[in-house]
C-alpha positions in Angstrom: -52.7 -61.9 -31.2 -50.4 -59.1 -30.6 -47.5 -59.1 -31.9 -44.4 -56.5 -30.6 -43.4 -54.7 -32.6 -39.1 -55.9 -31.7 -40.2 -58.9 -34.1 -39.3 -56.5 -36.5 -35.5 -56.8 -35.0 -34.5 -59.6 -37.3 -31.2 -60.7 -37.4 -28.8 -60.5 -40.2 -25.6 -58.8 -42.0 -27.6 -56.0 -41.4 -27.2 -53.2 -38.5 -30.8 -52.1 -36.4 -31.3 -48.6 -35.9 -34.1 -46.7 -34.8 -33.8 -42.8 -36.1 -35.7 -39.6 -35.2 -36.8 -37.8 -38.4 -39.7 -35.1 -39.3 -40.9 -35.7 -35.5 -41.9 -39.5 -35.3 -39.2 -42.6 -34.9 -38.4 -44.8 -37.6 -36.9 -47.8 -37.6 -34.4 -48.9 -39.9 -32.1 -51.8 -41.1 -29.2 -50.4 -42.8 -25.9 -52.7 -44.2 -22.9 -51.5 -46.1 -20.7 -48.6 -46.9 -21.4 -46.2 -50.0 -23.4 -43.5 -51.6 -26.5 -44.4 -49.8 -29.8 -46.2 -51.1 -32.6 -45.7 -49.2 -35.1 -48.5 -49.6 -39.5 -47.9 -49.4 -41.2 -50.8 -48.4 -45.1 -51.7 -49.5 -48.5 -53.3 -48.4 -48.6 -56.1 -46.7 -44.7 -56.5 -45.6 -42.2 -54.5 -43.2 -38.6 -53.9 -44.4 -37.4 -57.5 -44.5 -39.3 -57.6 -48.4 -35.6 -56.0 -48.8 -33.2 -57.9 -47.4 -32.2 -60.0 -51.0 -31.0 -56.3 -51.9 -29.7 -55.1 -49.0 -27.1 -57.7 -49.4 -26.2 -57.6 -52.7 -25.8 -53.9 -53.0 -23.4 -53.7 -49.6 -21.3 -56.2 -51.5 -21.4 -53.6 -54.8 -20.2 -50.6 -52.6 -23.6 -49.4 -51.6 -24.6 -48.4 -48.1 -28.3 -49.1 -48.2 -31.4 -48.5 -45.7 -34.4 -50.4 -46.1 -37.0 -48.8 -43.1 -40.4 -49.6 -41.4 -42.9 -46.9 -43.7 -45.0 -44.4 -41.1 -47.2 -46.8 -39.1 -45.1 -50.1 -40.2 -43.2 -52.4 -37.7 -40.8 -50.6 -35.4 -41.8 -47.2 -36.7 -43.7 -45.0 -34.8 -47.6 -44.8 -35.2 -48.8 -41.4 -34.6 -52.8 -41.2 -35.3 -51.8 -38.6 -38.5 -49.5 -38.4 -40.8 -50.7 -41.3 -43.9 -51.0 -38.9 -46.8 -48.2 -39.0 -49.5 -46.8 -35.4 -48.4 -45.6 -36.7 -45.3 -44.4 -39.8 -47.0 -41.7 -37.6 -48.7 -40.9 -36.1 -45.6 -39.9 -38.6 -43.7 -37.7 -40.7 -46.4 -36.3 -36.7 -46.6 -36.1 -36.4 -43.2 -34.5 -39.9 -43.0 -31.6 -39.3 -45.9 -30.6 -35.8 -43.7 -31.2 -37.6 -40.1 -28.9 -40.8 -41.8 -26.2 -37.5 -42.2 -26.7 -37.6 -46.1 -27.3 -34.7 -48.6 -29.0 -36.9 -50.6 -29.8 -40.9 -51.4 -31.3 -43.2 -54.5 -34.3 -43.4 -53.4 -36.2 -47.5 -54.2 -39.6 -47.9 -53.7 -42.1 -51.2 -54.1 -45.8 -50.8 -54.7 -46.5 -48.3 -52.4 -43.1 -47.2 -51.6 -42.5 -47.3 -55.3 -45.6 -44.5 -54.9 -43.9 -42.4 -53.1 -40.2 -43.1 -55.0 -41.8 -41.5 -57.6 -43.0 -38.2 -55.9 -39.4 -37.6 -54.4 -38.0 -36.2 -57.4 -41.2 -33.4 -57.5 -41.6 -33.1 -53.9 -38.5 -33.3 -52.3 -36.2 -32.7 -55.5 -33.2 -31.2 -53.1 -32.6 -34.7 -51.2 -33.4 -37.0 -54.8 -30.2 -38.3 -56.4 -32.4 -41.3 -58.6 -35.4 -43.0 -57.7 -36.7 -46.9 -58.8 -39.8 -47.7 -58.4 -41.0 -51.7 -58.5 -44.4 -52.9 -59.6 -45.9 -49.2 -59.3 -45.8 -46.9 -63.0 -46.4 -42.8 -62.4 -48.6 -42.3 -59.8 -51.4 -40.4 -62.8 -50.7 -42.9 -65.1 -51.5 -45.4 -62.1 -54.6 -43.6 -61.0 -55.6 -42.9 -65.1 -55.1 -47.1 -65.4 -57.4 -47.3 -62.1 -60.0 -45.1 -63.7 -60.0 -46.0 -67.4 -58.7 -49.9 -67.6 -61.7 -52.3 -65.9 -59.5 -55.2 -65.5 -57.2 -52.8 -63.1 -60.3 -51.1 -61.5 -60.7 -54.7 -60.3 -57.7 -55.3 -59.3 -57.6 -52.3 -57.8 -61.1 -53.4 -56.0 -59.4 -53.5 -52.5 -58.4 -50.3 -52.4 -62.0 -49.4 -52.0 -62.6 -51.7 -49.3 -59.7 -50.1 -47.0 -61.7 -47.0 -47.1 -64.5 -49.3 -44.6 -63.8 -47.5 -41.3 -62.4 -50.3 -38.8 -63.5 -53.7 -41.1 -60.2 -53.8 -43.0 -58.3 -53.7 -39.7 -60.4 -56.3 -37.8 -59.4 -59.1 -41.0 -56.3 -57.9 -40.9 -55.4 -58.3 -37.4 -57.8 -61.5 -36.7 -55.7 -64.2 -38.5 -53.4 -64.5 -41.4 -55.8 -65.0 -44.1 -55.9 -61.8 -45.1 -52.3 -61.2 -45.5 -52.6 -64.8 -47.5 -55.2 -64.0 -49.3 -53.3 -60.6 -51.0 -49.8 -62.1 -50.9 -51.4 -65.1 -53.0 -52.8 -63.1 -55.3 -50.9 -60.5 -56.3 -47.5 -62.8 -56.8 -47.6 -64.9 -59.5 -49.0 -68.4 -59.7 -46.0 -70.2 -61.5 -43.8 -68.8 -58.9 -43.0 -70.1 -55.1 -44.2 -66.9 -53.4 -45.5 -67.3 -50.8 -43.9 -69.8 -48.8 -46.2 -70.7 -45.5 -42.8 -69.0 -44.2 -43.8 -66.2 -45.7 -47.4 -65.6 -44.5 -46.6 -66.3 -41.5 -43.9 -63.4 -41.3 -45.5 -60.9 -43.1 -49.3 -62.3 -41.0 -47.6 -61.1 -37.7 -46.3 -57.7 -38.8 -49.7 -56.9 -39.7 -50.5 -58.5 -36.0 -48.2 -55.8 -34.3 -50.6 -53.0 -32.6 -51.8 -50.3 -34.6 -49.9 -51.4 -37.7 -53.2 -52.5 -39.1 -55.1 -49.3 -38.8 -51.9 -47.4 -40.1 -51.8 -49.3 -43.4 -55.0 -48.5 -44.1 -54.6 -44.9 -43.3 -52.1 -45.1 -46.2 -55.0 -46.3 -48.5 -57.8 -44.2 -47.3 -55.4 -41.3 -48.1 -55.5 -42.3 -51.4 -58.9 -43.6 -52.1 -60.3 -40.8 -50.3 -58.1 -37.5 -51.4 -59.4 -38.4 -55.1 -62.9 -37.9 -54.6 -61.3 -34.4 -52.7 -59.7 -31.0 -53.3 -56.5 -32.3 -52.3 -56.5 -35.2 -55.4 -56.8 -33.2 -58.0 -53.7 -30.6 -55.9 -51.2 -33.5 -55.4 -52.0 -34.8 -59.0 -51.2 -31.2 -61.0 -47.9 -31.1 -58.3 -46.5 -34.2 -59.7 -47.1 -33.9 -63.0 -44.1 -31.8 -63.8 -41.1 -33.6 -65.6 -38.4 -35.7 -63.2 -34.6 -35.0 -63.9 -33.4 -37.2 -62.7 -32.8 -41.2 -63.6 -35.6 -43.4 -63.2 -35.7 -47.0 -63.6 -39.4 -49.2 -63.6 -39.2 -52.9 -62.7 -42.2 -54.6 -63.6 -43.2 -58.2 -63.4 -45.5 -59.6 -66.3 -48.1 -61.7 -63.6 -48.4 -58.8 -61.3 -52.0 -59.4 -60.1 -52.2 -56.0 -58.0 -50.7 -53.6 -60.4 -51.3 -54.7 -63.8 -48.5 -54.7 -66.7 -50.7 -54.0 -69.4 -51.6 -50.7 -66.6 -48.3 -49.3 -66.5 -47.2 -48.1 -70.0 -46.2 -43.9 -70.4 -44.5 -44.0 -67.5 -41.7 -42.1 -69.5 -43.2 -39.2 -71.0 -42.9 -37.7 -66.9 -39.0 -38.6 -67.4 -37.5 -36.7 -70.9 -33.9 -37.2 -69.9 -32.9 -40.5 -67.9 -35.4 -43.9 -68.0 -35.4 -47.2 -68.7 -38.3 -49.8 -68.3 -37.1 -53.8 -67.1 -39.5 -56.4 -67.0 -39.4 -59.3 -65.4 -41.1 -62.3 -66.8 -43.3 -65.3 -64.8 -42.8 -62.5 -61.8 -45.6 -61.0 -59.9 -46.0 -57.6 -57.4 -43.3 -59.2 -55.3 -40.0 -58.6 -57.5 -38.2 -58.1 -54.4 -38.6 -61.8 -52.7 -40.2 -63.5 -56.6 -37.3 -62.7 -58.6 -34.9 -61.5 -56.1 -31.7 -62.5 -59.1 -33.2 -60.4 -62.2 -34.3 -57.3 -59.4 -30.0 -57.5 -58.1 -28.7 -57.6 -61.4 -30.8 -54.6 -62.6 -30.2 -52.4 -59.4 -26.7 -52.5 -59.6 -26.3 -52.0 -63.4 -28.6 -49.5 -63.2 -26.4 -47.3 -59.5 -23.2 -47.9 -60.7 -24.1 -46.3 -64.7 -25.8 -42.8 -62.4 -22.9 -40.1 -62.8 
């Protein structure tokens, strides 16, 4: 089964735009007026995971742009460029292409990893960052190496390193996506519904998305045993001097809550952490009201 990239142009109060930035074309959904907030989704999703937050933040007086990351949804899917350096440059270029000098960057999962890196790698455009379901990358890397439970939870990243196999599994049926959605979400919640599985399963069947999604994680995995991985970790060890908000669900099956402590050591000035009980990895959809309230309170506090 093949799904056209236009699949992601889902109707709603937002406007769909295609923005040229950093040598590629990116799909974004945009809503509201005011200070810019850029939202970065995680795996295995696309911009639509932010729909509840887009409406709430637009009502609160913000201009929200939820983008499809490079290789996902309606954005371009080039054969290269799936490292974190490029992801932060993509985000930087999107902010500038939208006519703004800086923005608050909010990410979930993979998007949270990218958001954490923005103040260090792209400080000139980063006003503040919020990360959902992802601690600082150095904390995440350390937990994966030293915490046996987190290592088991992250075993899917190791499986991503195989050539061709993950792509075939992701694009053959909804089973791969459904398994991850259910394993990472809270077992006590209602996410994912059959509609959620169908939506995100179909999005992974857009041509080249499965391969591009795997490439993001292949860089994360393979760079850890190459010189560029330690170099990357050294580059992001410096203190972050913009406000940071970290949201974490207590029942996250992908990034275990017990493995997320310690990120505040990298943020000496303004670091806030909010734990959301009874929610898993997909906070934007599992606990939208709590996430909306936490984000708006935090955004209103920014100078």
